[in-house]
C-alpha positions as CSV (number, residue, x, y, z in Angstrom):
1,M,-53.5,67.0,-4.8
2,A,-54.2,70.5,-4.9
3,E,-52.0,73.3,-6.7
4,K,-50.0,75.4,-4.4
5,N,-49.1,79.2,-5.4
6,G,-50.3,78.2,-9.2
7,E,-47.4,75.6,-9.5
8,M,-48.2,71.8,-10.3
9,P,-47.2,69.5,-7.5
10,V,-44.4,67.1,-8.2
11,M,-46.7,64.1,-8.4
12,E,-48.6,65.6,-11.1
13,H,-45.6,66.8,-13.0
14,L,-44.4,62.8,-12.7
15,E,-48.0,61.9,-13.9
16,E,-47.6,64.2,-16.9
17,L,-44.3,63.1,-17.7
18,R,-45.6,59.4,-17.5
19,R,-48.1,60.3,-20.1
20,V,-45.8,62.0,-22.3
21,I,-43.6,59.1,-22.5
22,I,-46.8,56.5,-22.9
23,V,-48.2,58.6,-25.5
24,S,-44.5,58.7,-27.4
25,L,-44.2,55.0,-27.2
26,V,-47.6,54.3,-28.4
27,A,-47.2,56.6,-31.4
28,T,-43.8,55.0,-32.3
29,T,-45.2,51.6,-31.9
30,V,-48.6,52.4,-34.1
31,L,-46.3,53.9,-36.5
32,A,-43.8,51.0,-36.6
33,V,-46.6,48.5,-37.1
34,A,-47.8,50.6,-40.1
35,A,-44.0,50.9,-41.3
36,Y,-43.7,47.1,-41.2
37,F,-46.0,46.8,-44.2
38,F,-43.3,49.0,-46.2
39,S,-40.3,47.7,-44.5
40,D,-39.0,45.8,-47.8
41,R,-39.0,49.2,-49.5
42,V,-37.3,50.6,-46.6
43,L,-35.0,47.8,-46.6
44,A,-34.1,48.0,-50.1
45,F,-33.5,51.7,-49.8
46,L,-30.9,51.3,-47.0
47,L,-29.4,48.7,-49.1
48,D,-28.6,50.6,-52.2
49,P,-25.1,51.5,-51.6
50,V,-24.4,47.7,-51.4
51,T,-26.7,46.5,-54.0
52,K,-25.8,49.3,-56.4
53,L,-22.2,47.8,-56.5
54,G,-23.9,44.4,-57.1
55,H,-23.2,42.9,-53.8
56,R,-25.8,40.6,-51.8
57,V,-26.4,40.9,-48.3
58,I,-27.1,37.5,-46.1
59,F,-28.6,36.4,-42.9
60,T,-27.2,33.7,-41.0
61,G,-29.9,33.2,-38.3
62,V,-33.4,31.6,-39.0
63,T,-35.2,34.7,-37.1
64,E,-32.6,37.2,-38.4
65,A,-34.6,38.7,-41.3
66,F,-37.7,38.8,-39.5
67,F,-36.0,40.9,-36.5
68,V,-34.4,43.0,-38.9
69,K,-37.5,44.1,-40.5
70,I,-38.8,44.7,-36.9
71,K,-35.7,46.9,-36.3
72,V,-36.3,49.0,-39.8
73,S,-39.8,49.4,-38.9
74,F,-39.1,50.7,-35.6
75,F,-36.6,53.2,-37.0
76,A,-38.9,54.5,-39.6
77,G,-41.8,54.4,-36.9
78,F,-39.6,56.7,-34.8
79,L,-38.9,59.1,-37.5
80,A,-42.5,59.0,-38.4
81,A,-43.5,59.5,-34.6
82,L,-41.1,62.3,-34.3
83,P,-43.8,65.2,-34.8
84,V,-45.9,63.5,-32.0
85,I,-43.0,63.0,-29.5
86,L,-41.8,66.5,-30.0
87,W,-45.4,68.0,-29.6
88,Q,-45.8,65.7,-26.2
89,I,-42.3,67.4,-25.1
90,W,-43.7,70.8,-26.1
91,S,-47.3,69.9,-24.0
92,F,-45.0,68.8,-21.2
93,I,-43.3,72.1,-21.0
94,M,-45.8,74.6,-22.1
95,P,-47.3,75.2,-18.5
96,A,-44.1,76.6,-17.5
97,L,-43.8,79.1,-20.2
98,R,-45.5,82.4,-20.7
99,K,-47.7,83.3,-23.9
100,K,-44.7,84.7,-26.0
101,E,-42.5,81.7,-25.0
102,K,-44.9,79.3,-26.0
103,F,-45.1,80.6,-29.5
104,Y,-41.4,80.4,-30.0
105,F,-41.2,77.1,-28.2
106,T,-43.9,75.7,-30.7
107,L,-41.8,77.2,-33.5
108,T,-38.6,75.6,-32.3
109,V,-40.4,72.2,-32.0
110,L,-41.2,72.4,-35.8
111,I,-37.8,73.7,-36.8
112,S,-36.0,70.6,-34.7
113,F,-38.2,68.1,-36.6
114,I,-37.0,69.5,-39.9
115,C,-33.2,69.5,-38.6
116,F,-33.2,66.2,-37.4
117,L,-34.7,64.8,-40.5
118,G,-32.2,67.1,-42.4
119,G,-29.5,65.6,-40.3
120,V,-30.6,62.0,-41.2
121,V,-31.0,62.8,-44.8
122,F,-27.6,64.5,-45.1
123,G,-26.0,61.7,-42.9
124,F,-27.3,58.9,-45.6
125,F,-26.9,60.9,-48.9
126,G,-24.0,63.3,-48.2
127,V,-21.6,60.6,-46.1
128,Y,-23.0,57.1,-45.7
129,R,-23.6,56.2,-49.3
130,Y,-20.2,57.4,-50.4
131,G,-18.4,55.9,-47.2
132,I,-20.0,52.3,-47.8
133,M,-19.2,52.3,-51.4
134,F,-15.7,53.6,-51.0
135,L,-14.9,50.9,-48.3
136,L,-16.6,48.0,-50.4
137,R,-14.5,49.1,-53.5
138,F,-11.5,49.3,-51.3
139,A,-11.5,45.5,-50.9
140,G,-10.5,45.0,-54.4
141,P,-11.1,42.1,-56.8
142,E,-9.8,39.5,-54.5
143,L,-12.1,39.9,-51.5
144,F,-15.5,39.1,-51.5
145,P,-17.8,40.7,-49.0
146,M,-20.2,38.7,-47.0
147,L,-22.3,41.3,-45.2
148,T,-25.1,40.0,-42.8
149,I,-28.0,42.2,-42.6
150,D,-28.5,42.5,-39.1
151,K,-24.9,44.1,-38.5
152,Y,-25.5,46.4,-41.5
153,I,-28.8,47.8,-40.5
154,S,-27.6,48.2,-36.9
155,F,-24.5,50.0,-38.3
156,T,-26.6,52.1,-40.7
157,I,-29.1,53.3,-38.0
158,T,-26.2,54.1,-35.2
159,F,-24.5,56.2,-37.9
160,L,-27.4,58.0,-39.0
161,L,-29.2,59.0,-35.7
162,P,-26.0,61.0,-34.3
163,F,-26.5,63.1,-37.5
164,G,-29.8,64.0,-36.5
165,V,-28.9,65.0,-33.0
166,I,-25.9,67.0,-34.5
167,F,-27.9,68.8,-36.5
168,E,-29.8,70.1,-33.7
169,M,-27.0,72.5,-32.6
170,P,-28.4,75.6,-33.6
171,L,-31.5,75.3,-31.5
172,I,-29.4,74.0,-28.5
173,T,-27.1,77.4,-28.6
174,F,-30.7,79.4,-29.1
175,F,-31.9,78.1,-26.0
176,L,-28.4,78.4,-24.2
177,A,-28.0,82.1,-25.4
178,K,-31.7,82.8,-24.2
179,L,-30.8,81.5,-21.1
180,E,-27.7,83.6,-21.1
181,L,-25.4,80.7,-20.4
182,I,-23.1,81.1,-23.6
183,S,-22.1,84.2,-25.2
184,Y,-21.2,85.4,-28.8
185,K,-17.6,86.3,-27.6
186,F,-16.9,82.9,-26.2
187,L,-17.9,81.0,-29.0
188,A,-16.2,83.2,-31.7
189,S,-13.0,83.1,-29.4
190,H,-13.2,79.3,-29.5
191,R,-13.4,78.9,-33.4
192,R,-10.2,76.9,-33.7
193,Y,-11.0,74.8,-30.8
194,A,-14.4,74.1,-32.0
195,F,-13.2,73.2,-35.7
196,L,-10.6,70.7,-34.2
197,A,-13.4,68.9,-32.0
198,I,-15.5,68.8,-35.1
199,V,-12.9,67.2,-37.0
200,V,-12.7,64.4,-34.3
201,V,-16.3,64.0,-34.2
202,A,-16.3,63.7,-38.0
203,S,-13.4,61.2,-38.1
204,V,-15.3,59.0,-35.5
205,I,-18.6,58.9,-37.0
206,T,-17.5,58.6,-40.4
207,P,-17.4,55.0,-41.7
208,T,-14.1,55.4,-43.8
209,P,-10.7,56.4,-42.8
210,D,-10.2,58.9,-45.9
211,M,-9.8,62.6,-45.6
212,I,-12.5,63.3,-48.3
213,T,-15.1,61.8,-46.4
214,C,-14.1,63.4,-43.1
215,L,-14.3,66.7,-44.9
216,L,-17.7,66.1,-46.4
217,V,-18.9,65.8,-42.6
218,S,-16.6,68.4,-41.1
219,G,-17.7,71.2,-43.6
220,P,-21.4,71.3,-43.0
221,L,-20.9,70.8,-38.8
222,Y,-18.6,73.6,-38.9
223,L,-21.1,75.5,-40.9
224,L,-23.5,74.7,-38.2
225,Y,-21.2,76.0,-35.7
226,E,-20.9,79.5,-37.6
227,L,-24.8,79.4,-37.9
228,S,-24.8,79.0,-34.1
229,I,-22.6,81.9,-33.5
230,W,-24.7,84.1,-35.8
231,I,-28.1,83.1,-33.7
232,V,-26.1,83.8,-30.5
233,R,-25.3,87.0,-31.7
234,L,-28.8,88.0,-33.0
235,V,-30.3,86.7,-29.5
236,E,-27.7,88.7,-27.2
237,R,-28.6,92.0,-29.3
238,G,-32.3,91.1,-28.6
239,I,-31.7,90.9,-24.9
240,T,-29.5,94.0,-24.9
241,R,-32.4,95.9,-26.3
242,R,-35.0,94.4,-24.2
243,K,-32.8,95.2,-21.0
244,Q,-32.3,98.8,-22.4
245,A,-36.2,99.3,-22.8
246,E,-36.7,98.1,-19.5
247,E,-34.2,100.6,-18.0
248,L,-35.7,103.4,-19.9
249,N,-39.0,102.3,-18.6
250,D,-38.1,102.2,-15.0
251,L,-36.4,105.5,-15.6
252,T,-39.4,107.2,-17.2
253,G,-41.5,105.9,-14.0
254,V,-39.2,106.9,-11.5
255,Q,-39.2,110.7,-13.5
256,S,-42.9,110.5,-13.8
257,A,-43.4,109.6,-10.0
258,A,-41.0,112.3,-8.9
259,S,-43.1,115.1,-11.1
């Protein structure tokens, strides 16, 4: 189908999107297969909060251990393939961007990868380890934990992935500010509501009911919110300077035409 007015037809957009999805899935699968050979090490790493206390994790089904290793492999494969996935997304959006925007978007892809991994790492080392160890110690000497590996790994993965998404907050606010959908004044005036929402989210995603763990999560999340406010303010200043420069150029052009 030929292009009209320099725009890619809808069917070509869908075909390109299909290619992005296929390449992302293939990259994740290939790296998951490679990660399977290291699944025992990854599994031992994820089980460290439990084994460090002297507890052992069991499995109750014949195929449970095998499918858990598959699950761990795909989790590791997804993290390893994340640069490829983000690059595919960038290649899909790139034709709609101008040259200057392409550079910023490429930089954003790199930063988003670092932010996502940083969120997962923080979730594991900063919250998850302490939360699991606290809960197991909370049982006392009378209770003996019988943790099944499938439930433990499923809980671990579903706990860590949201941290990667949450740590993308500054980037999301950057794009919203570039589109002028949010403002510094709005974010700054809603700090108290944002803090309350962050505490609620932290209490939901943390594995322990104690206030200390909740604060360990709420603190960095609120710092991300403050960083987002600062980013929006810088973006607004840049937009203001650009508009002033455009108005000055228009005024100069009008004066030149008049003379």
